[in-house]
C-alpha positions as CSV (number, residue, x, y, z in Angstrom):
1,M,31.8,101.2,221.0
2,T,29.0,103.6,222.0
3,P,25.8,102.7,223.9
4,D,23.6,103.0,220.8
5,S,25.7,100.2,219.1
6,L,25.3,97.8,221.9
7,P,21.9,96.3,221.0
8,A,23.2,95.5,217.7
9,V,26.4,93.9,218.8
10,L,24.4,91.7,221.4
11,S,22.2,90.5,218.7
12,G,24.7,90.1,216.0
13,G,22.8,92.5,213.8
14,D,20.2,91.6,211.3
15,G,20.9,89.3,208.3
16,A,22.1,92.3,206.0
17,E,24.6,93.4,208.5
18,R,25.9,90.0,209.0
19,S,26.4,89.5,205.3
20,S,28.7,92.5,205.1
21,T,30.2,92.6,208.6
22,V,30.7,88.8,209.9
23,G,34.1,88.0,208.3
24,V,37.6,88.7,209.4
25,G,37.4,92.4,210.2
26,A,38.1,93.5,213.7
27,D,34.9,95.3,213.8
28,D,32.6,92.6,213.1
29,P,29.9,91.7,215.8
30,W,31.7,88.7,217.0
31,H,35.0,90.5,217.6
32,Q,33.0,93.2,219.4
33,R,31.3,90.6,221.6
34,M,34.7,89.1,222.4
35,R,36.2,92.6,223.3
36,L,33.1,93.2,225.4
37,E,33.6,90.0,227.4
38,R,37.1,90.7,228.0
39,E,36.3,94.3,229.1
40,L,33.9,93.1,231.5
41,H,36.2,90.5,232.9
42,D,39.3,92.6,233.2
43,G,37.5,95.6,234.4
44,P,34.5,95.5,236.7
45,A,34.8,91.9,237.4
46,L,38.3,92.2,238.7
47,R,37.3,95.2,240.7
48,L,34.7,93.5,242.4
49,S,36.6,90.5,243.1
50,A,39.2,92.9,244.8
51,L,36.6,94.9,246.7
52,A,35.2,91.4,248.1
53,L,38.7,90.4,249.1
54,R,39.2,93.7,251.0
55,L,35.9,93.3,252.7
56,G,36.9,89.8,253.9
57,L,40.1,91.2,255.6
58,M,38.1,93.9,257.1
59,S,35.7,91.3,258.4
60,H,38.5,89.1,259.9
61,R,40.1,92.2,261.5
62,C,36.8,93.8,262.8
63,E,36.6,93.3,266.8
64,D,32.7,94.0,266.6
65,P,30.8,90.8,265.9
66,A,27.8,92.5,264.6
67,L,29.7,94.7,262.3
68,A,31.9,91.8,261.1
69,E,28.8,89.9,260.3
70,G,27.2,92.8,258.3
71,I,30.4,93.0,256.3
72,A,30.5,89.3,255.7
73,G,26.9,89.9,254.2
74,V,28.0,92.6,251.9
75,Q,30.9,90.3,250.8
76,D,28.4,87.6,250.0
77,E,26.2,90.0,248.0
78,L,29.4,91.0,246.1
79,H,30.2,87.4,245.2
80,A,26.6,86.9,243.9
81,V,26.9,90.0,241.7
82,L,30.2,88.9,240.5
83,E,28.8,85.6,239.5
84,E,26.1,87.1,237.7
85,L,28.5,89.5,235.8
86,R,30.6,86.5,234.8
87,N,27.4,84.7,233.5
88,L,26.5,87.6,231.5
89,A,30.0,87.9,230.0
90,G,30.1,84.3,229.1
91,K,26.8,84.9,227.3
92,L,28.2,87.6,225.2
93,Y,31.3,85.4,224.0
94,P,32.1,82.4,226.1
95,P,35.8,82.5,226.9
96,I,36.1,78.8,226.0
97,L,35.2,79.7,222.5
98,D,38.0,82.0,222.3
99,E,40.6,79.8,224.1
100,A,39.7,76.3,222.9
101,G,37.5,76.7,219.8
102,L,34.0,75.6,218.5
103,G,34.2,72.0,219.6
104,P,35.0,72.5,223.2
105,A,32.6,75.6,223.5
106,L,29.6,73.5,222.2
107,R,30.4,70.6,224.3
108,Q,30.0,73.0,227.4
109,V,26.6,73.9,225.9
110,A,25.9,70.1,225.7
111,E,26.8,69.6,229.2
112,H,23.8,71.9,230.1
113,T,21.3,70.7,227.8
114,D,18.7,68.1,228.8
115,A,19.2,65.8,225.8
116,P,22.2,63.5,224.9
117,I,24.5,65.5,222.6
118,A,27.8,64.3,220.9
119,I,30.1,67.0,219.6
120,V,32.6,65.6,217.0
121,D,35.5,67.7,215.9
122,N,39.2,67.6,215.5
123,S,40.2,70.9,217.2
124,E,40.4,72.8,214.1
125,R,40.2,76.5,214.5
126,F,38.3,79.0,212.1
127,G,38.8,82.5,213.5
128,P,36.5,84.5,216.0
129,A,34.0,85.8,213.6
130,L,33.1,82.5,212.0
131,E,33.2,80.5,215.3
132,G,31.2,83.1,217.0
133,A,28.5,83.1,214.4
134,T,28.1,79.3,214.1
135,Y,28.5,78.7,217.9
136,F,25.5,81.0,218.6
137,A,23.4,79.4,215.7
138,V,24.2,75.9,216.8
139,A,23.7,76.7,220.5
140,E,20.2,78.0,219.7
141,C,19.2,74.8,217.7
142,L,20.4,72.9,220.9
143,A,18.5,74.9,223.3
144,A,15.3,74.1,221.5
145,L,15.7,70.3,222.3
146,P,13.0,69.4,224.7
147,V,13.6,67.1,227.8
148,G,13.9,63.4,226.7
149,A,14.8,64.3,223.2
150,P,16.7,61.7,221.1
151,A,20.4,61.9,220.6
152,V,21.9,64.8,218.6
153,E,25.3,64.7,216.9
154,V,27.3,67.8,215.8
155,A,30.1,67.1,213.7
156,I,32.6,69.9,212.8
157,S,35.2,69.7,210.1
158,R,37.0,71.6,207.5
159,E,36.7,70.4,203.7
160,G,39.0,72.3,201.6
161,D,38.1,76.0,202.1
162,E,34.7,75.5,204.0
163,L,33.6,75.0,207.4
164,V,31.2,71.8,207.5
165,L,28.6,71.4,210.2
166,A,26.7,68.2,210.0
167,V,23.7,68.2,212.6
168,T,21.5,65.3,213.0
169,G,18.5,64.6,215.4
170,L,17.2,68.3,215.8
171,E,13.5,69.0,216.4
172,P,11.4,69.8,213.1
173,G,11.8,73.5,212.3
174,A,14.9,74.0,214.7
175,T,17.3,74.6,211.9
176,G,16.2,78.0,210.8
177,R,18.9,79.9,212.8
178,L,21.6,77.7,211.2
179,Q,20.3,78.0,207.7
180,E,20.1,81.8,208.2
181,T,23.5,82.0,209.6
182,A,25.1,79.8,206.9
183,R,23.5,82.1,204.2
184,S,24.7,85.3,205.8
185,L,28.2,84.1,205.8
186,G,28.1,83.2,202.0
187,G,27.4,79.5,202.5
188,R,24.3,77.2,202.4
189,A,22.6,74.7,204.6
190,D,20.9,71.7,203.2
191,V,18.2,70.1,205.2
192,G,17.7,66.5,205.2
193,P,15.3,64.1,206.9
194,S,14.8,63.3,210.6
195,G,16.1,66.8,211.8
196,S,19.3,66.5,210.0
197,V,21.1,69.7,208.5
198,T,24.5,70.2,206.9
199,A,25.9,73.6,206.7
200,R,28.9,74.6,204.6
201,I,30.5,77.9,205.0
202,P,33.4,79.4,203.4
203,C,36.5,79.7,205.6
204,A,40.1,81.1,205.4
């Protein structure tokens, strides 16, 4: 992956790119996001963690109180940078999405949203590309919910060879990203009353 390609990876590309690349290929934007998250975790994050540990050992062995305090301060700063790096990596492609799937990943989003959200799923897996695209689309819809919004339900299921996402209780006009994502993946999204939308997307 080159630096010039990074902006497209982070954004997922435009609609035309997604329609041709978001599929099962190892070079689609969602696989690239997942690889980048792993590279950040297995590279810089681990090195920073090891460095913070070494500084901690130095601080305990140091006989100069002022120097030990200074080392401890640098260690605290490293821990803060490490946490920021982990947060950034999680925004690229949340580890839980790869490890547990769409339902658990969206539950994690729901826990940090100021509105009651129910995620209904049966632990079905749909592959990194499809899960990545739909995760970020639904997460954007949920992020648009205002404080005190009515209850929202996201139901995830498989019907034949389609991933079906049925979302109810969204804000008016908040379904655009989900509709766009469904179309770019060769599916469709039907908008109903009261902020409801049902997306049907082909899956293997």
